[in-house]
N, C-alpha and C positions, 0 to 999 in steps of 0.2 A: 507489402507485394506479395501474394501468398504464394507457398514453396510449394513441391510434391506432397513432401514430407508431414505438413499440417502448420511448418513455420512462417516467419511471415521476414522480409527481406525490409530493411529499414526506408530507404529507396532506390532507388536505378542507381545499378553499380554498388552500392551499398551492403555493410556486414549483415549478417542473418544470426538474430540475438532475439534473448527472453520479450524485449522491450517492446520489439515488433511485434510481439504477436498479442502482448498488454493492450498496448494503444488500441488494437483492430478490433480486439475483444469490445475494450472498451467506448470505441468508437461507433461499431455495431452497435451495440445493448444501450446504448442514450439516444442512437437516432432509431430504433425498432428496423433495422435489416439485416439483423444475424437470424442467418440458417442454419439449419446442420450442414450443408454440404459448405459454406464459406469454411467454418470448422473443423471440419473431414480429419481428423489423426493429429487436430494441434492441442487435445490436452495429453494426449500419449506423449509428443513431441517435451510437451511441458516438463511432465513427471520421470524425463529422462533426463532433468537438467539437475535435478534435485543429486547431492553431495551425500557420502557418507558422512558427512557433520550434521548433515538435516536441512540443511539451507539452500540455495538455487545457486546455480550458479548461469553465465548469460546464454553459452553451450555447453551438451553434454561434452565431459568429461572435464570442465575447468575447478576455478576455486569457487568455494559457496560467496555472496556478497548481500548486502543488506540490499540494495536497489532490486537486484536480479528478484528477489527473494518476496522483495514485495511486490512487483510485476507477475510473476511467477504464482504465486497464490494464489495474488487476485483476481488476475486469467483464470485459473482454474474455476472457482468461485461462481465469475461470470457465466461461465458455460456450465456450471451445475455439476462440477466432476473434482470436486475437491479430496474424495475419499483416494483417487486413483495415488496420491502421494502420501508420506507416512507424516501427516501431521503432529502428533508426539514427537518425530526428531524436528522437524523444524521450530515447535513451538521452544524446543530445549536449547536449543542453537539460538531463537531470538532473544527469548529473555537472558541470557548467558553475553549476551554484547553492549549490554547495560553495565558501567563501569562501577564501581561501588566506592573509587574516590571523589570521578567526575560529576558522576549522575547522567553525564550522557551514553551516547550509543557509539560504539564503532563498528563500522564497518563491516568489517572479517577479521577473525581470529589473530589477536597478536598484534592490532592498528591504534594506533590512539584514538581519540573521541574523536568526533566530526558533526559541527551543527547539524548538517543536513538530513545525517542522520535520524535524529528525532522524530521527522514522517518517514524514511522508507525504514525501517526500524521499527516504531511505535506503532505505527500506522498500519501494520501487516498484524498486530495484537487485537486490537477490535475485527479482523477479520473470520481470526482463530476463536475467538471469544463466541461471535454469531455460531461459526459451525458447531463448535461444541456443545453451543445451549440450546441447537436442534437437533441435536443428536440424546439429550437429555442427564447431559454431563451435571455431576449434582454439584461438584465441589466449584463450580462458578460462584466469584465474587457477585454483590447483586448490587453496588453500586463503585466497584472500583474495575479498573481493565487489570490485565495480567505483567504490570512493571511500574515502579516507584515514580507515581507520577508526580508527585512534587519536589523528587530531588530530577528529576528531568527538567520541569519548570527553572530549578532553580540555575542548572549549568546556564540553558537559554537566556534566562534575565542578566545572571552576573554575569557571564564570561561570555557570551555571542552577542550583545548590543556593540556597537559601532559609536565612536562617542559624535559623529557626522553623518550618524546616520542610517538606519539598513544592517543587517545581520552579519555576521561572519560564522567562518568554520571552529575557531577558537581561539583566543587570545594572544594578538601579532599577526592572525592575516587580515587578507583586502578586503573587505566589502566587498557581497557583490548579488548579482540579483538574485540564481540559483539560489545561493544560501539565505539570502533572507526571503525566499518563497518557500522552501521545504521547514526552516528552522521555527517560520512562524506556523506551518501547517502540523509541524509537530507537537509544538506548543498549545495550539488549538485540541488537538487530541490526546494530550494531558492535562487539558482546565476541564476537559465534557465527557462522561461517560453515560453511553446510553443504550440500553440493553432491551429491544419490546417494548415494553408497557412503562420500562423501570429510567428515573435519568438523576443522576448528580454532578452537581460543581461541583468540581475543585481546585480552586482559583489562589496562587499564591501571593502574599504582597497586597498593593492597594487592589480596590474592586475596577479600578481603568486597566486593569491587566489583561483584563479576561476581552477573548480575540470571540468571536464568531462562530458558530458551529460548522466543520469540513463533514462532509460526507467520506470517512475515511479509502470505500474503496474505488473513487473517482476524484479525490483530491479538489473539490470545487465544492464552491458552498453549498450545503446541505438546500438551501430552496430552491437554488438553481439547479440540484440535480432532480431534486421533486420537479418544479415547473418543465424540465428536460423531458421526463419520462409522461407526465400527464400529458403534452403535448403533441409526443413521437407517436404515444402507445395509443393516439387517436387515429391515425392516417396506416392505412393498409400498407403490410410490407412490398416494395417493391418488388413484383413478380412471384410472387405467392398467387393462388386460386386465379390468375390473369391469365383471358382467352386464349387458347396456344391460335396461331394464325396459320 
């Protein structure tokens, strides 16, 4: 639910935070209903959520957080306004959330590693890679992302699998659908590098460990994202160029 300042409320009577803006941007882009009026002021509101650390908070003035950072930068990329934020600061903050001993990512500074941030933190790095590549950054690698892909896979495969199936936050925690989803998504990102015409696989362990590629900006299967784009872009944007009554 859009607010006057460009932010989005999660639902009637619910909170306003950066997740709502990201969800609205994704849904609008994938279904080809996005208009400038729909997101007037949204990019500026999102940029106001970037903290002194470099990551994004849920609302202006709060603490930088991996999930909010993904949603914030992802929404800016969708809106084509990523230059409003400090990309170097976001990159520095994100790569420093991968812990050297565990190999997994923490969600916030001075917190423990959590399997779900395998996607929320690692997933934003392909988006940053794409933006920097479009800006002609010559320092980018041509076969890997800007994090230790092998170390993240080790953490997921060794520490996050539950003996009864499903995946977990860390050893000793209970399995649930949330951590299963985002841990697997992060594992897919760590296994597959794609940048323009360049592609490389980095699959740790048995070949059966390989997962399908996901679209890191939407966290859905790559084919599903391409099929949705193909279908909905063939349709007119509702309300655009319609004759006035």
